[in-house]
Structures are given as C-alpha cells and as structure tokens.
C-alpha positions as CSV (number, residue, x, y, z in Angstrom):
1,M,32.5,59.2,27.0
2,A,36.4,58.9,26.7
3,D,38.1,55.7,27.8
4,G,38.2,55.4,31.9
5,N,35.6,57.7,32.5
6,T,32.4,56.4,34.4
7,L,29.2,57.5,34.1
8,W,29.6,59.4,37.7
9,H,33.6,60.1,36.9
10,G,33.1,64.5,37.1
11,R,32.2,64.2,40.9
12,F,36.0,63.1,41.8
13,D,39.6,64.4,40.6
14,G,41.0,60.6,40.7
15,D,40.4,57.5,39.4
16,P,38.9,54.7,41.2
17,S,41.5,52.3,42.6
18,Q,41.5,48.9,40.4
19,A,40.6,46.9,43.3
20,L,37.4,49.4,43.4
21,R,36.9,49.0,39.8
22,E,36.7,45.2,40.3
23,L,34.6,45.2,43.3
24,N,31.9,47.8,42.0
25,D,32.0,46.3,38.2
26,S,29.0,44.3,37.8
27,L,29.3,43.8,33.9
28,P,30.6,40.1,34.1
29,F,27.6,38.7,35.5
30,D,24.9,41.4,34.4
31,R,25.7,41.6,30.7
32,R,23.3,38.8,30.2
33,M,20.4,41.5,30.9
34,F,21.6,43.0,27.5
35,R,18.4,42.4,25.9
36,E,16.0,43.4,28.6
37,D,18.1,46.3,29.0
38,I,18.0,48.0,25.8
39,A,14.3,46.7,25.5
40,G,13.6,49.1,28.8
41,S,15.7,52.1,27.1
42,R,13.9,51.5,23.9
43,A,10.5,52.2,26.0
44,H,11.6,54.7,27.8
45,V,12.9,57.1,24.8
46,E,9.7,56.2,22.7
47,M,8.1,58.0,26.1
48,L,10.3,60.7,26.2
49,C,9.5,61.5,22.4
50,E,5.3,61.3,23.3
51,V,5.9,63.6,26.0
52,G,7.8,66.2,23.8
53,L,11.5,65.8,25.4
54,L,12.9,64.0,22.0
55,E,12.5,64.8,18.8
56,A,10.9,62.3,15.9
57,S,14.5,62.4,14.1
58,E,16.5,62.0,17.3
59,L,14.1,58.9,18.4
60,Q,14.6,57.2,15.2
61,E,18.5,57.2,15.3
62,I,18.5,56.0,18.8
63,L,16.3,53.5,18.2
64,E,18.3,52.3,14.9
65,A,21.7,52.5,17.5
66,L,19.9,50.6,19.7
67,D,19.0,47.5,17.5
68,L,22.6,47.9,16.4
69,V,23.9,47.2,19.8
70,E,21.6,44.3,20.8
71,T,22.7,42.7,17.0
72,E,26.6,43.4,18.2
73,I,26.2,41.8,21.4
74,A,24.0,38.9,20.5
75,A,26.7,38.1,17.5
76,G,29.5,38.4,20.2
77,E,30.9,41.5,18.1
78,F,30.7,44.2,20.8
79,E,33.6,45.6,21.9
80,W,33.4,46.2,25.8
81,A,35.4,49.3,26.9
82,P,37.2,49.7,30.2
83,S,34.8,52.1,31.6
84,D,31.6,49.5,31.1
85,E,31.0,49.0,34.6
86,D,27.6,47.2,34.0
87,I,25.0,46.7,31.1
88,H,24.0,49.8,31.3
89,T,27.0,51.9,30.8
90,A,28.0,49.6,27.8
91,V,25.0,50.2,26.1
92,E,24.6,53.6,26.5
93,R,28.1,54.2,25.7
94,R,28.2,52.2,22.1
95,A,24.9,54.1,21.3
96,T,26.5,57.6,21.5
97,E,29.4,56.4,19.7
98,I,27.0,55.3,17.1
99,T,24.7,58.7,17.3
100,P,25.5,61.7,19.7
101,S,21.4,61.5,19.7
102,A,21.8,58.9,22.3
103,A,23.7,61.4,24.8
104,K,19.8,62.3,25.6
105,I,18.9,58.1,26.4
106,H,19.1,58.7,30.2
107,T,17.0,61.7,30.5
108,G,14.4,61.5,33.2
109,R,16.0,58.2,34.6
110,S,18.6,56.9,36.7
111,R,20.5,53.7,37.0
112,N,18.9,53.0,40.3
113,D,15.0,52.5,38.1
114,Q,16.8,51.5,35.3
115,V,18.3,48.5,37.1
116,A,15.5,47.8,39.3
117,N,13.6,47.5,36.1
118,D,15.8,45.7,34.4
119,V,15.9,42.7,37.0
120,R,12.0,42.7,37.1
121,L,11.8,41.9,33.2
122,V,14.5,39.2,33.9
123,A,12.4,37.8,36.5
124,L,9.3,37.6,34.3
125,G,11.2,35.7,31.6
126,E,13.0,33.2,34.1
127,I,9.7,32.3,35.7
128,D,8.2,31.9,32.3
129,S,11.0,29.8,31.2
130,L,11.1,27.8,34.6
131,T,6.9,27.2,34.8
132,E,7.5,25.7,31.5
133,V,10.6,23.2,32.5
134,I,8.8,22.3,35.3
135,G,5.3,21.7,33.7
136,S,7.5,19.3,31.3
137,L,8.7,17.5,34.4
138,I,5.4,17.0,35.8
139,R,4.0,15.8,32.5
140,A,6.3,13.2,32.3
141,L,5.7,12.0,35.6
142,L,2.2,11.7,34.8
143,V,2.7,9.7,32.1
144,R,4.9,6.9,33.9
145,A,2.3,7.2,36.5
146,E,-0.6,6.6,34.0
147,D,1.2,3.9,33.0
148,A,1.8,2.4,36.1
149,H,-1.9,2.4,37.0
150,I,-2.9,0.6,33.6
151,N,0.0,-2.0,34.6
152,G,-1.4,-2.3,38.5
153,W,2.0,-1.5,39.4
154,Y,2.7,-1.3,43.0
155,L,5.0,-0.5,46.0
156,P,6.1,-0.9,49.7
157,G,4.9,2.8,50.8
158,Y,7.0,4.1,53.7
159,T,6.8,5.4,57.0
160,H,9.9,6.5,59.0
161,M,11.6,4.4,55.9
162,Q,10.2,1.5,57.5
163,Q,7.7,-0.6,55.1
164,A,4.1,0.8,56.0
165,Q,1.2,-0.1,53.4
166,S,1.2,-1.3,49.9
167,V,0.9,1.4,47.4
168,G,0.4,1.7,43.5
169,L,3.6,3.1,41.8
170,A,0.7,5.8,40.1
171,H,-0.4,6.9,43.6
172,H,3.8,7.5,44.4
173,L,4.2,9.3,41.3
174,G,1.1,11.4,41.6
175,A,2.8,13.0,45.0
176,Y,5.4,14.5,43.0
177,C,3.0,15.9,40.7
178,W,1.0,18.0,43.0
179,M,4.0,19.0,44.7
180,L,5.3,20.5,41.6
181,L,2.0,21.9,40.6
182,R,2.1,23.9,43.8
183,D,5.7,25.1,42.8
184,V,4.1,26.4,39.3
185,D,1.7,28.3,42.0
186,R,4.2,29.6,43.7
187,L,6.0,31.0,40.6
188,S,2.8,32.4,39.2
189,Q,2.3,34.8,42.4
190,A,5.6,35.5,42.4
191,R,5.3,36.7,38.9
192,Q,2.3,38.8,40.2
193,R,4.5,40.5,42.4
194,A,7.4,41.3,39.9
195,D,5.1,42.4,37.2
196,V,5.5,46.1,38.7
197,S,7.0,48.4,36.4
198,V,9.6,51.0,38.4
199,L,11.1,53.0,35.1
200,G,10.4,56.6,36.2
201,A,11.2,56.4,39.7
202,G,14.6,58.0,39.1
203,A,17.3,57.8,41.7
204,L,14.7,57.8,44.6
205,A,12.2,60.7,44.0
206,G,10.7,60.9,40.6
207,S,11.7,63.3,38.5
208,P,10.8,67.5,37.4
209,L,10.4,66.4,33.9
210,P,7.2,65.7,32.6
211,I,7.6,61.7,31.9
212,D,4.8,59.4,31.9
213,P,6.0,56.0,33.5
214,S,2.8,54.1,32.9
215,V,3.4,54.5,29.1
216,V,6.6,52.8,29.7
217,A,4.8,49.9,31.5
218,D,2.4,49.4,28.7
219,K,5.3,49.5,26.4
220,L,7.3,46.7,28.1
221,G,3.9,44.3,29.0
222,F,4.0,45.5,32.6
223,S,0.7,45.2,34.5
224,S,1.0,47.8,36.6
225,V,3.1,50.9,37.9
226,F,4.8,51.9,40.6
227,N,3.5,54.1,43.5
228,N,6.2,54.9,45.7
229,S,9.8,56.4,44.1
230,L,11.7,55.2,47.2
231,D,10.2,51.5,47.5
232,A,10.3,51.4,43.7
233,V,14.0,51.4,43.4
234,S,14.8,49.5,46.7
235,D,12.2,47.0,46.5
236,R,13.8,43.4,45.6
237,D,11.4,41.3,47.8
238,F,10.4,40.1,44.2
239,V,14.1,38.8,43.8
240,A,13.5,37.0,47.4
241,D,10.5,35.5,46.3
242,L,11.6,34.1,43.2
243,L,14.7,32.8,45.0
244,Y,12.3,31.2,47.8
245,C,10.1,29.6,45.1
246,L,13.6,28.0,43.4
247,S,14.3,26.7,47.0
248,I,11.1,25.0,47.5
249,I,11.5,23.4,44.0
250,G,15.0,22.5,44.5
251,I,14.1,20.6,47.8
252,H,11.0,18.9,45.9
253,L,13.6,17.9,43.3
254,S,16.1,16.9,46.0
255,R,13.6,14.3,47.6
256,L,12.8,13.1,43.8
257,G,16.4,12.6,43.7
258,E,16.7,10.9,47.0
259,E,13.8,8.3,46.0
260,I,15.4,7.6,42.7
261,C,18.8,6.9,44.5
262,L,17.3,4.5,46.9
263,W,15.0,2.6,44.4
264,A,18.2,2.3,41.8
265,S,20.2,0.6,44.6
266,S,20.6,-3.2,44.5
267,E,18.7,-3.3,47.9
268,F,15.9,-1.5,46.8
269,N,15.7,-2.7,42.9
270,F,12.9,-1.1,41.7
271,I,14.3,1.2,39.1
272,E,16.9,0.4,36.1
273,L,18.6,3.8,35.2
274,D,19.2,4.8,31.3
275,D,22.5,4.2,30.5
276,A,22.6,8.2,29.3
277,F,21.4,9.3,32.4
278,S,24.0,7.4,34.9
279,T,27.7,7.3,35.1
280,G,30.0,4.6,36.0
281,S,32.6,4.0,38.5
282,S,36.4,4.8,37.5
283,M,37.4,1.6,39.9
284,M,34.5,-0.8,40.1
285,P,33.4,-1.8,36.7
286,Q,30.0,-3.1,38.0
287,K,28.7,0.0,39.0
288,K,26.0,2.4,37.3
289,N,25.8,5.3,39.5
290,P,22.6,8.0,39.8
291,D,24.6,11.0,39.3
292,V,21.9,13.2,38.1
293,A,19.6,12.1,41.1
294,E,22.3,12.8,43.7
295,L,23.2,16.1,42.0
296,A,19.4,17.2,42.2
297,R,19.9,16.3,45.8
298,G,22.9,18.0,46.4
299,K,21.6,21.4,44.4
300,A,19.3,22.0,47.0
301,G,21.9,23.4,49.4
302,R,22.8,25.6,47.0
303,L,19.8,27.2,46.2
304,L,18.7,27.3,49.9
305,G,22.1,29.2,50.5
306,N,21.2,31.7,47.7
307,L,18.3,32.4,49.3
308,T,19.6,33.0,53.0
309,G,22.7,34.8,51.4
310,F,20.2,37.1,49.7
311,L,17.9,37.9,52.6
312,A,21.0,38.5,54.9
313,T,22.2,41.0,52.4
314,Q,18.5,42.9,52.6
315,K,17.9,43.2,56.4
316,G,19.7,46.2,57.2
317,L,19.3,48.3,54.2
318,P,17.7,51.8,54.9
319,L,16.2,53.6,52.3
320,T,16.7,54.0,49.1
321,Y,19.0,52.2,46.9
322,N,22.3,50.8,48.5
323,K,25.0,48.9,46.5
324,D,24.2,45.8,48.4
325,L,21.4,45.6,46.3
326,Q,23.7,44.6,43.0
327,E,24.1,41.1,44.9
328,D,20.6,40.7,43.9
329,K,21.4,39.0,40.2
330,E,24.2,36.3,41.1
331,P,22.1,34.2,43.5
332,M,18.9,35.2,41.1
333,F,20.9,34.2,37.5
334,D,22.5,30.9,39.6
335,S,19.2,29.3,41.1
336,C,17.3,30.0,37.9
337,D,20.2,28.2,35.8
338,T,20.7,25.5,38.5
339,V,16.6,24.7,38.9
340,R,16.1,25.1,34.9
341,L,19.2,22.7,34.3
342,T,18.6,19.9,37.1
343,A,14.9,19.7,36.4
344,L,15.7,19.2,32.4
345,A,17.8,16.2,33.3
346,L,15.3,14.7,36.0
347,T,12.8,14.7,33.3
348,G,15.3,12.9,30.8
349,M,15.7,10.4,33.8
350,I,12.1,10.0,34.4
351,E,11.4,9.4,30.8
352,T,13.7,6.7,30.2
353,L,14.1,5.0,33.3
354,E,12.6,1.1,33.8
355,F,10.4,-0.1,36.5
356,N,11.3,-3.1,37.7
357,A,7.3,-4.1,38.6
358,A,8.8,-7.8,40.4
359,S,11.1,-6.1,42.9
360,M,8.3,-3.9,43.7
361,K,5.5,-6.3,44.0
362,A,7.6,-8.6,46.0
363,G,8.4,-5.8,48.9
364,A,4.8,-5.3,49.1
365,D,3.3,-8.3,49.2
366,S,4.6,-9.2,52.5
367,P,1.2,-10.1,54.4
368,Y,2.8,-7.6,57.7
369,M,2.0,-4.9,54.8
370,A,-1.3,-5.6,55.3
371,A,-1.6,-5.2,59.0
372,T,-3.8,-2.2,59.2
373,D,-6.0,-3.9,56.3
374,L,-6.7,-6.3,59.0
375,A,-7.3,-3.9,62.0
376,D,-10.1,-2.1,59.5
377,F,-11.5,-5.6,58.9
378,L,-12.1,-5.3,62.8
379,V,-13.4,-1.8,62.6
380,E,-15.8,-2.7,60.0
381,R,-17.6,-5.1,62.0
382,G,-17.8,-3.1,64.9
383,M,-14.6,-3.3,67.0
384,P,-13.1,0.2,68.5
385,F,-10.1,1.2,66.1
386,R,-7.8,1.0,69.4
387,T,-8.9,-3.0,70.5
388,A,-8.4,-3.8,66.6
389,H,-5.0,-2.1,66.7
390,S,-4.0,-4.2,69.5
391,T,-5.7,-7.3,68.7
392,I,-3.6,-7.5,65.1
393,A,-0.3,-6.1,66.7
394,E,-0.6,-9.0,69.1
395,L,-0.9,-11.5,65.9
396,V,1.8,-9.9,64.6
397,R,4.3,-9.8,67.9
398,Q,3.4,-13.9,68.0
399,S,4.5,-14.3,64.4
400,L,7.7,-12.6,64.7
401,D,8.4,-14.5,67.7
402,S,7.7,-17.9,66.9
403,G,7.8,-18.1,63.4
404,D,4.3,-18.9,63.0
405,D,2.6,-17.9,59.5
406,L,0.6,-15.0,60.0
407,V,-1.9,-16.3,57.4
408,S,-2.6,-18.9,59.4
409,L,-2.8,-17.1,62.6
410,V,-5.3,-14.8,61.2
411,Q,-7.4,-17.8,59.5
412,T,-7.7,-19.3,63.0
413,H,-8.3,-16.4,65.1
414,E,-11.9,-15.9,66.4
415,H,-12.4,-12.3,65.1
416,L,-11.0,-12.8,61.7
417,G,-11.0,-16.2,59.9
418,S,-10.4,-17.1,55.9
419,E,-12.1,-13.5,54.9
420,A,-9.5,-11.7,56.5
421,A,-6.8,-13.8,55.7
422,E,-7.6,-13.3,52.0
423,L,-6.3,-9.4,52.9
424,L,-2.9,-10.9,53.2
425,Q,-2.9,-12.8,49.8
426,P,-0.1,-11.4,47.2
427,G,-1.6,-8.9,44.5
428,V,-4.3,-8.1,46.5
429,G,-4.3,-4.3,46.3
430,S,-4.9,-1.4,48.3
431,R,-8.6,-1.0,49.4
432,R,-8.0,2.7,50.5
433,N,-10.6,4.7,48.3
434,S,-11.3,7.5,50.2
435,H,-10.5,10.8,48.4
436,G,-7.0,11.1,47.8
437,G,-6.1,7.5,49.1
438,G,-4.1,5.0,47.6
439,G,-6.6,2.3,46.1
440,S,-7.5,2.0,42.5
441,E,-10.8,3.9,42.4
442,A,-9.2,7.1,44.2
443,V,-6.5,6.6,42.2
444,A,-8.2,6.9,39.1
445,A,-9.9,10.1,39.7
446,Q,-6.8,11.6,40.8
447,L,-5.2,10.9,37.8
448,E,-8.1,12.6,36.0
449,A,-7.6,15.3,38.5
450,L,-3.8,15.5,37.6
451,R,-4.5,15.4,33.8
452,E,-7.0,18.2,33.8
453,R,-4.6,20.6,36.3
454,V,-1.1,20.0,33.8
455,G,-3.7,20.4,30.7
456,N,-4.1,24.2,32.3
457,L,-0.5,24.9,32.5
458,S,0.3,27.6,30.0
C-alpha cells in the first residue's frame, strides 16, 4: 500500500483534507489495542485456513509477520506511516510489507466487526485488571478493620454530618469493603455482557464466504458468539456498562476520599497520613495535605463525564456502524486508567495511615452519643418507643439548657437510674448486635463474612 493511501482510497479521486485526516484518524489513542488487534487477526487467519480460504504456507507466513509486527510495536521500533489512520490499518500495512500473503488477512471481515471485537477484548482485559486492583483495596481496608476490631477502636458515627451514635472503626471500614465488593460484582456482570465475539459479522450483514465465527470465538477465549450481525457491529452497550461500573466505583472512592479528608483535618484529627501519600504547602510549612484523597474525590466528576458523554453519543445512532462509535475508546481508556491509578494510590494511603484512637474515642464518648441507648433501655422495660424518645429528648434538652450533667439527670430520673447511667460511661461501646449492626459480636460476624467473600475473589 503506497504512502498516503487509505484502506478506502479507491472510492475517491482526491485526498482527504488534512483536517478530515486528523479528525478521522484514531491511531493516537487506539494504538494501545495493538495486542488485541493482532490476537484477533491471528485467530481470523487460522480460521480462514481451517475453512480452506488460506493455504497452510500462507497462514504460516502471515502468523510470522504478525509476530514480528507485535514485537516491533512492543519494542517501540515500529515505523508508523502517514496512511496509518488506525491500529488496524497499521498492522495490516506492515504485515503486508513483510509478506504479500498478508494481503489476504482481511478476507471475510470488515473493520466494523474487527474494531468491535478489539474493543471487547480490551474491555475484558481491563475488567480483569480492575477487579484485581479493587480487590487489593478491599483487602487493605479489611486488614485495617480487623486490626481496629482487635484493638477495640471506636469513633462517632454521623448522620447529616452530626454526631449520632458510637460505632466501631472496624464497622466503619467494613462499610467500604461491602461497597467495593458490590463494584466487583458489577464488573463481573459487565464482563459477561462483553464476553461475546463479533468477528464474522462483516461490515453489517455477514459474509458469503464459508467463514466460521465460532472458531474465532473459541480461539480468542470468548464464551459466546454474536447472533445478529447488525447488532454485533453497532453494539457498544458493553462499553456503557463498563463506564457505568467505573462511575459507581469512582463515587465510592470519592466518598472514601472525602472521609479521609475530614479525618485528616485538625478539627477531626482521627488519622495521620504517611508522608509518602500527602503533600505540603508552598507557603505554609505546617501543612500536610491529603492530595490523594482529594484527587480521588475530584476524579469522580471525570468518570461521570465520560459516562454521560458516551451515552449522549449513542442516543441517536441508527443501525449499523457510524463513525460516532469511534468515540467509545477514549472515555473507556481514560476511565479505566483513572480508576486503576486512583484505587492503587488509595490502597497505599489506607495501608500506611495511622489511626488516632484517642481522638476518635474522645469524640465518641460524649454522653449525648448514647441517647438512643437510653431510649432503648426504656423500651426494653416496656415503654413505647415514641414515649421513650420523648422522655430522653426532654432530658437532653434540659441538660443543654441548664448545663446540668446528663449522667446526673439520668441517675435521678424515675424511669432510668444508675443502671441506665452506666450506658453513658466512656468505653461502654455499642450494644447493637443485631445482624449487620455495630456491636462487637455483630462486627465479628461481619468480618468473618468479609474474609470469606474476599477469599473468593479471583
């Protein structure tokens, strides 16, 4: 193929303008799919040989050429040509330079089914990588939760950012483990929908040649093969699925980042960040900034933008392939890279931070944090909850208005007394041992369940 000629140059007399070429070319970002593209080409030509469309000698020459192309690209020795508008063009062009037999490499396929299959292969690999990275973060959180449970560390639990009830630190960290385990489940479900080979769908309507798409699917390790060629070349639901999963992961990482920012502040003083996972101020020498956590919070907006942008791209596309679908790769690559890097950094931050148990305890030992426990005390003795709630609320108001010690008011109350006052003593801990609750027994059961789930992660 001469320099400057595209795969479709025969249809036109003139060359595309420079602006069109730059707008049309996807090589700057899709070259990262070279391994997937070459793997697809290997499987395709092997199938062509099996069905009699390639001679065995031709197959061997093509496979050797593809091996050399892969080696050149991986080593950074590949010479890109002006006519290489995408990775598919580049690989085929170079393979044909190595052996004329590679001119048959595109027999029975189109770039439409080729690129769709490449993107599916990339998605499968990215999902496996991301599952491993998120699994590492879950394990880091679980290790810290188990340590916190052994040490009996607890802190204030919040609703509406107001101190509400005392909870174990293990219970708090466990919440993020369960969040991220749901993310792993979502990635697994997205993987199932991406795990469909579409090579063999052709440009949009299949091929008159005796190709066998199921052979290609088996060689590439796909679990199933497409059923409708029109749908196969135009479907990018699996990309949207992955972008959605990554957006939810990003939201969870953002929430974790926000808590780290709060906990690291002077006002909370619940944690001390390791120097390797924080930065200083260019002006204020006393500062230690939680930049990793802040970036985890900020990256969520980027992930949401990639999802909504790609959904908008797809919303008005008629069947089948349209060039708009070239916009699938950049948001997918960017979101995968963003989540992977963010999760890795947060894992290191979680593994190395130090918990300030004294500060957490001081916040959680306020007698007001046990107000609900006092109401439960009255309920256990037969009082309706609404009456109990009103009774305790009146005592809290009286304590706040008069400055009287809440413990003393409880001790002298006709329905409470010294036994109830014991619930207000520092270090009593949560008695909420119902399933999934924050009491020590319930948290112990929860940690056991988490260990089992995490142990089953692939």
